[in-house]
N, C-alpha and C positions, 0 to 999 in steps of 0.2 A: 503493499500500500504506500504509493509516493502520494505527497501532497504538493500542490504547486504553492510556491512561496509568495501568499496573498495575506494581507494584515497580519503578519507572522508573530507580532508581539501578543496577540489574544488567543495565540494557540500556545498551550503548554504542554511538556513532557514530563513523566515521572519514572525514576529507578528508585523502586524502595528495597530496603535492604533486609526486612524481615526481622528488624530489630526496633523499629521507629523510627529510624534514619533515612535519609533517601538524598539524593540527588535529583534538581530540578531545575527548569529554566523555560525559555521560550524558543519555538523555532528559529526565531533570528538571531538568538544569542546574546540579546538584549535582556538584562535581568531587569524584571519590573516589579519584583516584590523584594521585601526582605529575606523572605524565605527562598528565594533562588540562589542555589547554591550547589558546588561540586561535591564539597564532603560536608555534609549535615549529620552528626552522629547523635545516638541516643545515650548518654551514659549511664542511665538506670532504665534500660529497655522496660517498655517503649519511652519512658519519659525522662526528664533531664537533657533535653537536647540541645544542642552547642552546633553552631555555625563556625568551622574552621578554615575551608577554602572555600571562598565565595565565588571565584570564577576565575579566569585568566585572560590575558591579552595574547595573542598569536599573531606572527606576521610569517611569510615565506619570502625568500629570496632567491630568485633565478638569476640567469645570467641577462636579464630583459628589466630587472628592476625587483623592488620590494612590494609586496603585497598582503595587505590585513586580511587575516581571517575572522576578526573578532569585532565587536562594536559594543561599545557602553554608552550610556546616557549620563549626561553631566547636565548642572547648572549653568545657564537657565537654560534648559531645554535642547541642548546641544548633543547630536550624538557624534561619537567618534570612537575610533577609526569607521572606516566603512565596508568592514567585512562582509556585513549583510547583505549588501549588493552583490557579492560574489557567489552567494549561494544560488547554485542551480536546481538542486532538488532536495528534499528532505524526506527520509523515511521513518516513521516511527517504530515498525517492526523488523524485529524482534526488539530490536532497541532504537535508540535515537541515532540517525546516521546522517552526516550532511555530505554533500558533492559541492565542492567550491570549484568553479571556473575562472582563473586567473586571465587578465587581458591578453597575456602572450599565450593563451592556448593551454597552458598547464592546467592538469585538473587534479586536484587535491581532495582525498576521502577523510572524513572524520567519525569517530563513533565514540559514544560513551555509554557504557554499562555498569551495573552494581551486580557484585556478587553475593545474594543473599546469605544471612547467616553471620556476616562478617561486616566490619567497619572499613569497607574498600569500595574504592571506584577506579574504573579502568577508562585512561583515554588514549586513543591510538589514531595516527595520522598514516596516510599512505598516499603514494602516487598512483593513479590509474593505470599509469603506463612510465616506462623509463624515461627519465629525462636527466641529464647529468647537470651538475652545479646547481642543485637544489636544497636549500637548508631551511629549517624550520626553527624558530625562536618561540618562545613561551615563557611569559610573566606569570607566575602564580599570585593572586590576590588574597590575602588573609587578615583573619580579624579574632576568632578566638571568642564568642559572643554568646549570650542565650538568643535562642532563634526568633525570640519574640522582640529583641531588643535591635539596637543600631550602634555602628561603631564611630568613633571619632578620634582623630589624631591625639597621641597623647606619648608622653616622655616614657612610660611603663611598658610600652610594647618592646619586646626582645627580639631583635632581627636576626642575631646570632644564628648561625647555621653548623651543624655538626656533618660534614662530609665524608664519605667513606664509601668507595667503590662506586657501586650504583644507588648508594642511599644516601640522601639528604635530610637532615631532621631540624625541625623548629620547635621550639618550646616557648610559645608566644607570652603566655601571662603563668602565674603562678596557679596552681589548681585547675589549670585547663588541659586536656589532653594533649600531648606532643604530636607532631605533624609530622608523618613521614612520607617522602617522596622516593619510589623507586623507577629507575628509568633506566634506558640505554642511550640517555643524553651526557652531554658536557655542562655543567653546572658552574656559573659565576657569579658570585656573591656580589651585589650590587643594590644596596637597600634604599627604597624611596616611598615615599607617602602618594598616594592615588587619592585625590581630593574630590568631594563634592559631588558623588554620584546621585543620580536622580531615580527614584523608584516610582513609577508612573501609576501602579495600580494603588498603592499605598496613598500616593496624592488624591487619587481619585476616592478611597475610603475615608478621606479626612483626617489620616494620621501623618506622623512624622515620617517624611520620606528622602532624607538625604543620608550620606554615609560617606567616609572617608577608610581607606584600606590600606594595609601595608603591603607592599611589594618587596621580596626579599632580594630577588636576585632572578637570573635568566638560564632557561635550560636550552641548549642548542643541540639539535639533531643535523644529521647528513641524511636528507630525505633519499637523495639518490643511491643509497646504500642499502635501504631497505626501511621497514615499517618503525615509525616513532612509538614508543610505547612509555606510558606515564602513569603510574600507578600510585594512587593516593590512599593513605591508611591513618591509622592513628598509632603511636608507641606500644609496642608489644601485641599488636593486631595482626590478625592475616598472615599476610607473606614475611611481616618484620619479626614475627614470632616463631618462624618454623626455624626448627634446626638446622635443617638442610634447604636453606633460601635457593629458590629457581631464580635464574637469570629473570629481569622484569620481562623481555620478549617470551621465554618459555612460558613463565606463569600465565601471561595474558593468552596466548595461544591455546593453552590448556584451560583455562576458565572461559574461553569464548565457546569452545568445542561444548563443553559442558553444561553452558548456559543454553545454547541452541538446542540441545536435548531435552532439557529442562522446561523450556519455556514452549514447547509444542502442545497445543491444546486443541480442542475442538472450535474454539472461535476466541475473537479478540478480548470479548467481555471476559470469557471462562479465565483468560491468560490474566487480564487485569484483576480479576477477584484475588489473586494471591498476594497482592500487593499490601492487603488488607491485613492479612491474617499474620500476627507477629508474635513475639516471645515476650512474656511477662512472667520473671520468676523462674519455676518449674514448670509452668503451663505454656496457655496461649492465649490470646485475647484478638479484639478486633480493633483496630484504628478507626475511627469514626470518619475520620476524612483529612486527606493532605491539602494543604500544608501545616495547619493549624491546629487540628484536633488530636487528643489523645484518644485512649478508649471509655467510651461512654456505655453504661450498662444498657439502656434502651437500644441505642442504636446496634449494640452489638447483637441482642437477642432479636431484633428485625432482620438485621443485614444477613447473619448464620444463615439464615432459612435458605438462601440463594447463594451466597457465596459457598458454601459447604455442602449441605443438604441437597439441594437441586443438582451440584457439580458431582457428586459423589463423594466427596473430601469426607467421609466419617469420622476418620480418625481426627481431624482437625477440629470437627464440631466437638466429638468426644472431649478433647483436650480443654477447650475453651468451655464446654459447659462444667466441667469437674472443677477447673480452678474458680470459676465465678461461684459455684455452688458452695465452696469454701469460704464465702464472704459474708452470708447471710447475718443479719445481724436485725434483733428485734422484729423479725419477718419481713425484713427488706433489704433487697440488694442494692448497691451502691448506684446512684446516678453517674459518678463519674471519678475518674482517678486524677488527680491535680498534676500538673507540670511538675510540681515540686513538692518532695514529702510523700509519705507512705499513707497517710490518713485520707481514705476515700471519704465523697461526700454523699451522704443517704438522704436526697430529697428528690425523691421522683415516686409517684403514685404507680405509675404504670412499668416501669422497668421491670419490677420483680412478677408483675403479671406477664409480660413478654417472656421471660425465662421459662414460665411453666408451657407457653404455648412451643418455645422453641425446643423444650426437652420431648414434649409430647412428639412433636415432628421428627425428632432426632430417632427416638425409640421406635416410632412407627418406620422411619426408612431403615435403622439397623434390624429390625425383625425381617423386614423384606429381604434383604440383602444377607439376613444370617451372620450379622457380625457378632464375634464372641464378646467383643468389649462391652457390648451393650448390656449383656448379662452382668458383666462382674461391676458396673457401675451402676445398675438399675438401681439398688438399694439406695446408694449414695443420693442420686438424684431425688428419687422417691422422698428420702428424707429432708432435702432443701425445700421440695415443693410443699410437703406438709409445714415445715417450719413456716412458710410464706402464709399459706393458706391459715394456717392456727393464729398467725401475728395480727393478720388482718380482721380475722373474726373476732378476735378479743379486741382489736384497738393497737394502733403504734402510734410513732411520731406524727405531727403535723394534722392530727384529728382524721388520721386515717381509720376506718372503722365500720364495718358491716352493720347497717341499721334495723330495724324491725321489718322492713319492708323485703329484705334480701339485697337490697342495692349496699353499693359502697359509696359510702361520703368521703371528702378529702377535703384538706385545704385551711390555711390560716391566712390572716392579711399579711402581705409582704413577701410570702414564699409561692414559687412557681412549681406545682408540682406536676403539670401534665406536659407533653411534648410541645405544647404552645407556651415557652419559657421564658420569652424577651422580656427584659428589664431595663427602665430607662430611667435615669437618676432616681432609684431608689422605689420606681413604682411600677408593679408589675402590668404588662399591657394587655394580656390575656389572663386574668387571675382565675378563672372558670371554679370557685370555690363551690363548693356542693357537691352534685352528682354528674359529672360529664358523662357524654354519652359512650365515646370510644373507651371509657374506663370500665362502664358497665358492660361492655360488650367484651372485652378483656376479663373482667370479673367472672362473668357468667362462663366463659369458655375455660378459665381457670378451675371454677367448681367442678365443672363436668369432667375435666381432664384429671383432678384430685378426688373426684367419684370413682373411677376406674380402679384408684388404691384403696380408698375408703368411703364404703357405701353411704355412711352416715351423712355425708356433704350432698348429697342429691336433694334431699326435701329442701336445702336450703338454695340450691340450683333452680329447683321448680318454682319456689316462691319469688326469687329474682326475677325469673324469666315472664312469670305474669305480670309483677309489677313494671318490668319495663315496657313491656307492650301496652299496658294500659297508661302509664304515665308520660312517655316520651312521644308518643303519636301526636303530632299537629296536624288534625285531620282538615282544618282551614286551607291550610297553606301546601298539603301533601308531603310532608317531610317530618324530620325526626328534631325535636328541641336539641339545642346542643348541650345545655344544661337544666336539670331540675332541683329544686329546693338550692336556689342560689343563694350562697353566703349561709347555708344551713337554714334557710328560711322555710318553713315546709310550704309547699304549694307555688312557689314562684319558678318562674322559668325564665331562661334565655334563648329566645328563638332565633338568634343569628344562624344565617345560614351559611355553615362553616363544613369541610369537607369530613370532619370525624364521624358523623353519621354512617359514613360507607362500610366502616368496619363492622356494623351491625348485619351487614349483608355479605362482606366479602373481606380477602384478607386473613381471616382465622378459621381454625379448622371447623367450628360449629356456627353457622349463622344463627342471629338471635332472632332476625326479622324476616319471615318468607312471603310468598305469595304475593297480592295484589299491593300491599304496602311496599314491600322491597322493590317492586318494580318501579312503583311512582317515586321512590326516594333515589333511585338510580337514575331515572329519567330527568329527574329535577338536577342532580347533579351534573349530569353531562350538560344540561342545558344552561345553568347558571356559572359552573367552577371550572370545566374542563378546557384545559389547553393544550397544544401538542408538547408542552415540558411539563406536563403533569396537571395536579388540581390546584387551583387558586386556594388560599386559607379563608377567604371571606368573598362574598359575592360581590359584583362591581355595582349594583345598586344599593349597598351599604353606605350610607354617610361616612364610615370610618373607613372606607377603601382606601389603599394607597396602590397606585397603578405600577410605579416603579421601587426598585430598591437600588436607592443610590443616595448619595451624599456621606455625612460623618456618621459617627458612631450612633447619635441620638436618632438621627433621621433612618438610619439603616434599621437599627434595633426597632424604632416606631411601626417598620412596614414589614417585618419579620414575618408575622402571621395576620396579616391586616389585609392581604391580597396577594401577597407573594405566593408564586406556583412553587411546590416540590414535584419533583421528579418521582420520590418512592411513592406518592400515594396513587401513581399509576397502576402500582402492582396489585394493592386492594379493590380498586375501582375497577379495572379491567376483568378481576376474578368475579366480583360481584355482578357487573355487566354481562357476563357469560352466564352466571349460574341463573339470573333471573330469566335468560331466554333458555333454559332448560339445557345448558351445557351441552351443545349441538356441538358437532364438527364445524358446521357453517358458521355456527356463531363465534368459535375460537377461531376459524381463520378471518373472519370479518375484524376480530379483536385485535388479532395481530397486524392486521393492516392499518387499522385507524390508531390505535394505541401504542403499540408496542414498537413498530417501525419508525415512526417519526422520533420516539427516543433514542434508538439506535442509530441514527442519521446525527446525533449528538456526539457519537465516538470522534467524528473529525473536526467538530467545532471548537471545543474549548480546552478541555484537559484530554489529550488524545488517547483514545482507548477507555476512556472512562465517561461517567455523567457526572454533571456539576451537582452541587448541594440543592441550589434553587436557582428561579429565574423571575424574569418581571411577569405581572400578572397581566400587562397589556401586551400587544403585539409593538416587535417582534420576538417579544419573549426572551431576551436577552439572558444568557446564562450568568450567573451571580454566585457569590459565595465561595465556598471550597470548589475548585476546579475537578476534584478528585474526591468521591462520596460513598462511602461504603452501603449505605443503605440504598441508594440511588442504583448502584451496580447491583447490589444484592437482589433487589425486586425486579429489576429487568430481567435478570437471569431466572428468577423463580418464575416470572410469566412466559420466558422463552422456553425452559425444559422441563416444567411442569404444568402450570395452569393451562396455558396454551397449547400443550404438546395433545396431537391427536392419536 
């Protein structure tokens, strides 16, 4: 798959290392985010992320002159040098590869790939045809900062380089991992500061957007003699720690061969799914999105159904669920693990319920495939399910409790517990205190799933189901209320038209609403919320609707769930759409064409090979937020491989 180089700074590539770290950038090579980096590592996988090598400047000298292969953006809006003008082609598969065509006809190929499981990235250059007298010079740009921060010139940066054979090491700051470069190049130490890089994506998001980087020296290769290889890692990791160190060229060739084999997959989306499955301690988890999210409980359990179960990665699913099962506290699973520290945050009402759904789907898939691990872990997972249901039934944090009608109440002022969790200046934008509709659908599914283990849960399930059908239906408008018993006031309702009601019909193992009412809900959602990028979070005719997700932090957070479209919601919607049409092959084919195909076209639009976190609610539905989002990819895979499979 080759892309023409048009609007190249809006198209981004990602190479994830399976530990929470990654390399990323734009097709043009111009860094537009603080997160675009060549060597970004997770010091406490998958958190503690640090940017060590931000990028590089590169230029080729031939008998006809010197030509840049790189481009940087500097204040005040100046792009220099002009390497992006020489990009002839870019190919994202199986990893980022560029072809540069120089003015004298010389063609240079460049590739970047990460070896999963290690903090290491390989960059290689070669001539497409032999040309005498061609050299390549590369100057690395370093920082050694937290990945959310920005770096500025200061007297504390240590430029010193330890040079030995193919190895060059820098230790920029105390307490920051050392940076190791291994190459078949000649290194010349020539320290200098590069000042005032300008990051356009950060500027558009209303954040600080300038940075200074340290450039310690220059690597020079004779390209006419063969491939130029540059391996970047951290002190003591990967090739640097090997007792029998391979030469850089040998290591790159070996890794390249192994990676080509490892990346074979039935589809691009299936291959991209691997980027989100990462190590945490002795287990595994799911990174919610790149470049700034870590692992979130809700996102993990929604995404795992597509990333792991639909793709047959049952061992990964097992490792993830078993790891998270050990984090139950007072009947709750964490909402997220923070970037720093080991104390998880328990502030989500739905994350624990999504876990139960994921456990159900895992055990069903394991039984179908006769997976022996499922039997060994069944009791552990069942214990976690029971602990959650017991905790929710008795009552736990933030007013989460089962009430007399069998439905689940939750919420306190100032706390956002549902997936609509934006907060602006201390104000929760969509508080949804009371009994939110999708939480009830999840709760009733969890009770029914738990009822397979403990029959005494089934009477509560039946009572809650009756209450749901009688209390949530808005007959005048033909849809479900978004929240009942608002702010814990009995009988009050929030009738805002939102997509959460879809989960009562699709997206979960057991639909809560069926028949004519289910069809009316889905028809209404299709008419008022559907976009080619997913479902809007609020109907456009609502006075609070926000059509574009843009501006500074306050403006964007205020729009996050007030009209912004979310691709992950296409999963439950398309499943419900097919379900209310009888689940026929014809309905599946139509849904694939109308709902899945537009999502898959996004694989070439923003985060290459992936689907973005969100999009504007109004045309042209510009992708926004994280360009690489786990549950967006996961739900598209679940649709493709299970829901819409004939």
